[in-house]
C-alpha positions in Angstrom: -58.0 48.3 -46.9 -56.9 44.9 -48.3 -53.4 43.8 -47.4 -51.4 42.3 -50.3 -47.8 41.7 -51.3 -45.4 44.4 -50.3 -47.6 45.6 -47.4 -44.7 45.3 -44.8 -46.3 42.3 -43.0 -43.7 39.7 -44.1 -41.0 38.4 -41.7 -37.5 39.9 -42.2 -35.1 37.4 -43.6 -31.6 37.9 -42.0 -29.8 35.1 -43.8 -27.0 35.9 -46.3 -27.5 35.6 -50.0 -25.3 32.5 -50.1 -27.4 30.8 -47.3 -30.6 31.5 -49.2 -29.2 30.2 -52.4 -28.0 26.9 -51.0 -30.9 26.1 -48.7 -31.8 22.4 -48.8 -35.5 21.5 -48.9 -36.1 17.8 -48.1 -37.7 15.8 -50.9 -36.8 18.4 -53.5 -33.9 19.5 -55.4 -32.1 22.7 -54.5 -33.9 25.8 -55.7 -33.8 29.4 -55.0 -36.0 30.2 -52.0 -36.3 33.8 -53.0 -37.9 32.9 -56.3 -40.3 30.5 -54.6 -41.2 33.2 -52.1 -42.0 35.6 -54.9 -44.3 33.0 -56.5 -45.9 32.3 -53.2 -46.4 36.0 -52.6 -48.1 36.4 -55.9 -50.4 33.5 -55.2 -51.2 34.9 -51.7 -52.0 38.3 -53.2 -54.4 36.7 -55.7 -56.0 34.7 -52.9 -56.4 37.7 -50.7 -57.9 39.7 -53.5 -60.5 37.0 -54.2 -61.3 36.9 -50.5 -61.6 40.7 -50.4 -64.1 40.9 -53.2 -67.1 39.9 -51.1 -66.2 42.6 -48.6 -66.0 45.2 -51.4 -69.4 44.0 -52.7 -70.8 44.2 -49.2 -69.6 47.7 -48.8 -71.1 48.6 -52.2 -74.5 47.1 -51.3 -74.5 48.8 -47.9 -73.7 52.1 -49.5 -76.5 51.7 -52.0 -78.9 50.6 -49.4 -78.2 53.7 -47.5 -78.9 55.9 -50.5 -82.1 54.0 -51.2 -83.3 54.4 -47.6 -82.6 58.1 -47.6 -84.5 58.6 -50.9 -87.4 56.5 -49.6 -87.6 58.6 -46.4 -87.6 61.8 -48.4 -90.4 60.5 -50.7 -92.5 59.6 -47.6 -92.0 63.0 -46.1 -93.1 64.7 -49.4 -96.4 62.7 -49.3 -97.4 63.5 -45.7 -99.0 66.5 -44.2 -99.3 68.3 -47.5 -102.0 70.4 -49.2 -103.1 70.0 -52.8 -102.0 72.5 -55.3 -105.5 73.9 -56.1 -107.4 77.1 -56.2 -108.7 77.3 -52.7 -106.2 75.3 -50.7 -103.6 76.8 -48.4 -100.0 76.4 -49.3 -99.3 74.5 -46.1 -101.6 72.9 -43.5 -102.0 74.5 -40.1 -104.5 75.2 -37.2 -107.8 76.8 -38.1 -109.9 77.4 -35.0 -112.9 78.8 -36.8 -113.7 76.0 -39.2 -117.4 75.6 -39.8 -119.7 72.6 -38.9 -118.8 69.5 -40.9 -115.2 70.8 -41.4 -114.5 71.1 -37.7 -112.6 67.8 -37.4 -109.7 69.3 -39.4 -109.4 72.4 -37.3 -106.1 71.3 -35.6 -104.4 70.9 -39.0 -106.2 72.0 -42.1 -105.6 72.9 -45.7 -108.7 75.1 -45.8 -109.4 78.5 -44.3 -112.4 79.3 -42.1 -114.0 81.3 -45.0 -113.6 78.4 -47.4 -115.1 76.0 -44.8 -118.3 78.1 -44.6 -118.7 78.2 -48.3 -118.3 74.5 -48.6 -121.7 74.1 -46.8 -123.6 76.3 -49.3 -125.3 75.2 -52.5 -124.0 77.2 -55.4 -121.2 78.5 -53.2 -118.8 81.2 -54.4 -116.1 78.7 -54.7 -117.4 76.7 -57.6 -121.0 77.8 -58.1 -122.0 74.1 -58.1 -125.5 73.1 -57.3 -126.3 69.7 -55.7 -130.0 70.4 -56.3 -129.9 70.4 -60.0 -132.9 68.0 -60.0 -134.8 69.5 -57.2 -134.5 69.3 -53.4 -131.8 67.0 -52.1 -132.5 65.1 -48.9 -130.6 66.6 -46.0 -129.0 63.3 -45.0 -127.7 63.0 -48.6 -126.4 66.6 -48.7 -124.5 66.0 -45.5 -122.3 63.4 -47.3 -121.5 65.9 -50.1 -120.6 68.6 -47.6 -118.3 66.1 -45.8 -116.8 65.2 -49.2 -116.1 68.9 -49.7 -114.5 69.2 -46.3 -112.3 66.2 -46.9 -111.3 67.5 -50.4 -110.5 71.1 -49.3 -109.3 70.6 -45.7 -107.4 67.3 -45.4 -103.6 67.2 -45.3 -103.6 63.4 -45.5 -104.2 62.7 -49.1 -100.7 63.2 -50.5 -100.2 59.5 -51.4 -102.9 59.9 -54.0 -102.0 63.2 -55.5 -101.8 63.2 -59.3 -100.7 66.1 -61.5 -103.3 67.7 -63.7 -103.4 70.6 -66.1 -106.5 72.5 -65.2 -107.1 76.2 -64.7 -108.3 75.8 -61.1 -105.9 73.2 -59.9 -102.6 71.6 -60.7 -103.2 68.4 -58.6 -106.1 66.1 -57.9 -106.4 62.9 -55.8 -107.1 59.6 -57.5 -108.4 56.3 -56.1 -108.3 57.2 -52.5 -109.4 54.0 -50.6 -112.6 55.0 -48.9 -113.8 53.1 -45.9 -116.6 50.7 -46.6 -119.0 52.3 -44.1 -118.6 55.8 -45.6 -119.4 54.5 -49.0 -122.4 52.4 -47.9 -123.9 55.2 -45.8 -123.4 57.7 -48.7 -125.2 55.5 -51.1 -128.0 54.6 -48.7 -128.7 58.2 -47.7 -128.7 59.4 -51.3 -130.5 56.6 -53.2 -133.8 58.3 -53.2 -132.5 61.8 -54.1 -132.4 62.8 -57.7 -129.7 63.6 -60.3 -129.3 63.5 -64.1 -125.7 62.3 -64.5 -123.6 59.4 -63.3 -120.4 61.6 -63.4 -120.5 65.0 -61.8 -116.9 65.8 -62.8 -117.7 67.4 -66.2 -120.3 67.5 -69.0 -122.7 70.0 -67.3 -124.5 72.9 -69.0 -122.9 76.0 -67.4 -124.7 78.6 -69.6 -126.6 80.0 -66.6 -123.4 80.4 -64.5 -124.1 77.2 -62.4 -124.3 73.6 -63.4 -127.6 72.4 -65.0 -128.5 69.1 -66.6 -127.3 68.8 -70.1 -129.8 68.8 -73.0 -131.3 65.4 -73.5 -130.9 64.1 -70.0 -133.7 63.4 -67.5 -133.7 63.4 -63.7 -134.0 60.1 -61.9 -133.1 58.6 -58.5 -129.4 58.2 -57.5 -130.0 54.5 -57.4 -130.9 54.4 -61.1 -127.6 56.2 -61.9 -125.6 54.5 -59.2 -126.9 50.9 -58.8 -124.3 50.0 -56.2 -122.3 51.9 -53.5 -119.1 51.3 -55.5 -120.7 52.9 -58.6 -121.5 56.0 -56.5 -118.2 56.4 -54.7 -116.0 55.6 -57.7 -118.0 57.2 -60.5 -119.5 60.5 -59.2 -116.2 62.4 -59.0 -114.3 60.5 -61.7 -112.5 58.0 -59.5 -111.5 60.4 -56.7 -112.3 57.4 -54.5 -111.9 53.7 -54.6 -114.5 51.4 -52.9 -112.9 49.0 -50.4 -113.9 46.4 -47.9 -111.7 48.0 -45.2 -113.6 49.2 -42.2 -113.1 52.4 -40.2 -110.3 52.0 -37.7 -108.4 49.4 -39.9 -105.6 51.9 -40.8 -106.1 51.0 -44.4 -108.9 53.3 -45.6 -109.6 57.0 -45.5 -112.6 58.2 -43.5 -114.6 60.9 -45.1 -115.5 62.2 -41.7 -114.4 61.5 -38.1 -114.8 62.5 -34.5 -112.0 65.0 -33.8 -112.0 64.2 -30.1 -110.6 60.8 -31.0 -107.9 62.1 -33.3 -107.5 62.0 -37.0 -107.4 58.4 -38.2 -106.4 59.4 -41.7 -102.9 60.3 -40.5 -102.1 56.7 -39.9 -103.6 55.6 -43.2 -101.6 58.2 -45.1 -98.4 57.0 -43.4 -99.1 53.4 -44.4 -99.8 54.1 -48.0 -96.9 56.6 -48.3 -94.5 53.9 -47.1 -96.0 51.3 -49.5 -95.9 53.8 -52.4 -92.3 54.7 -51.7 -91.2 51.1 -51.5 -93.0 50.3 -54.7 -91.5 53.3 -56.5 -88.0 52.3 -55.5 -88.5 48.7 -56.6 -89.6 49.9 -60.1 -87.0 52.6 -60.6 -83.8 51.7 -58.8 -81.8 51.2 -61.9 -80.8 54.9 -62.5 -80.4 55.4 -58.8 -78.1 52.5 -58.3 -76.0 53.6 -61.3 -75.7 57.1 -59.9 -74.8 55.8 -56.4 -72.1 53.6 -57.9 -70.6 56.6 -59.6 -70.4 58.4 -56.2 -68.6 55.5 -54.5 -65.1 56.1 -53.2 -62.7 54.7 -55.8 -61.0 52.6 -53.2 -64.1 50.4 -53.0 -63.9 49.6 -56.7 -60.1 49.0 -56.9 
């Protein structure tokens, strides 16, 4: 609290009224000391108020900083260890001891069930009835990358920073522009370049008249390399920008690995934390206006007096 005039801190004047009236001040004419003191007190009050203003502003800023930090922390928590809102995902991640084959790395904390993990390894599975071999046999090394992509999509709880709302029958969220590690993208492209497809985007545009995806009328099958001339074209284009090609390497803490050795831990947890923090900081810097106004309205009135 700021101390001003009338706070009770002045010395008690025990002189008589007559003595105060007739007090002589050298170099000046006689004047009433009481009046002078009132003026001095007013000046002191103004000076103290001016000095107190920085403290009030400091208190305000500290309060707002606390509100911002709490909101940032809450935003980060909402982005971490979460499952996508989609048809086959669990509501919350958790242990799944019976995950199958390429999905095993997520068994300690997964958004997919054991049943789903088995279906993810099958062509024309019961989940989506999607065929990788719409242009004939796909090389096993190539197919392995698509299975790993399926496992990452369905099982990973570390993709929250890239979730985007969508309005589709089979999902309410998707992930967008996930930074994929360079090696994952290069290996995917190299192992698939000689397999065949008829489309540069597998997200939509198929002929589903048979119940599973077939090449649309007027398209022809050709090598992956003809449809995806670069690794970036494959990783970014095939699933409508689910992934973003990066120059980050595995272990950098800046890119998502499509697959990993579970014995060494899940490296994508660290990556998700990094991007959740960056995203929260960026969101706050772009949208703090309403927050600061709301916070100011919640301040104790004494800070603004």
